[in-house]
N, C-alpha and C positions, 0 to 999 in steps of 0.2 A: 311189592307195594309197600310193605312195612319198612323195608330198607330205604325206599324213596322218601317216605314221610320222616323217618329218623334223620336222614341226610338234610332235608329241608329244615327241620327243627334245629339241628346242630348248626346249620349255616346261619339261620336267623339269630340264634343265640350268640354266635361268634361275631356277627356284624354288630349286634347290640353292645357286646362287651368292647369291641374295637372302637365304636363310637363314643362310649363312655370313657374309655382310656384316652382318646383324643381330647375330650373336653377337659379332663384332669390335666393332661399334658399342656394344654393351652393355658390353663390357670397357673401352672407351675412356671412356664415360660414368661407369662405376664408379670407374675410376682417377682420372679428372679430379675427381670429387666428393671422393674421398679427399684428393687434393692440395690442393683448395680449402680444405678443413677443416684440414688439417695446417698449411699455410703461411698461412692466412687471406688468400687471394688475392682481389683485387677483380675486377670483371667483365671488364676488359680482360685481365688476367692469366689468368683462367679460360679465356677464349677461346683465348689463346696455348698454355695447358696442354692443351687439348683437341687442338690441332694437334700438339703434341709427342707426346701419347699416341697419336694416330692414326698418326703417323709410325712410332712404335715398333712398333706392331702390324703395320703394313704391311711394315716391314723384317723382323720376325720371320716373317711369312708367306713373305717372299722367300727366306729361308734355311732354311725348314723341311725342304726336300728334302735338304739337306746333313747333317741330323742322322743319317741312316742311311748315306749314302754316303761322307762324309768328315767324321768326328766332330771331328777336330782343327780343321779349317777352320771348321766350324760353331761350335765353342766360341770361336774367335778372333773371328768375326764377332758372336757373341752379346755378347762383352765390349765390342767396339766400339759396338754398339747401346746397351749400358748406359751407356758413357762418354759417348756423344753425347746420351743422354736426360738424364743428370746435368748436362752442360754447358748444354744448352738450358734446363733448369730454373733453373739458376744465373743465366742471363742475364735471365730475366724477373722475378727476385725483387728487391725493394727492400732496402735496407740493414737495415731493421728486421726483415726476414723471413729474414735469413741465419742466425741463430742455430740454428733447427731444422735447416736444411740442413747446417750445419757439424757439428752433433751427430750426424746420421746418417752423415756422411762419416767422422768420427772413429771412431764405433763400427764401421763397416765396416773401416776400416783396422786397428783393434785386432784384430778377428776374423781378418783375413787375416794379420796378423803372428803371432798365436798359432798359426794353422794352419801357417805356414811354419816356425816354430820346432819345432813337433811333428814336422813331416815331415823337417826336417834331423836331428833326434834319432834318427829311425829309419834314417838313412843314405841317403836318397834324393838323387838328382842334381838339379841346378838345373832341368834340362829336365823331369824327372818331377814336380818340385814345381810348376812352371809349369802343366803339364797338369792336375795334381790341383787346383790353384787354379781353373783354368778349369771343371773339372767341378763344383767347389763352387758356382760361380756359377749353375749350372743348378738347383741344388736350392733 
């Protein structure tokens, strides 16, 4: 009877893990397809982009527990993941594909700059602004 219960529990755990992995895989495929279209990636680049996206979601899963326990550390690690993803993406792009990448980067920096100016106008400290900027990245 004990073996039977153990087998049932193990089976349920395996099914749950498999379902969760399929959800992550679906997000990886979806994000990869979007990047392939946006940057007009070739087959080799698409394979590398899939690895980049898989790494991103694996890293996000690794830090998920921090979201509730240590919000500041979670936000910093989230920023690190985003920075790494951007850098990895940049490395696989050819020169003729850099314009869309640079456009996105410039737009992000403009938004961040406007947000920082807005926060300074309200009298927030540098540390408060940095934390608010990290919170903005979550959205």
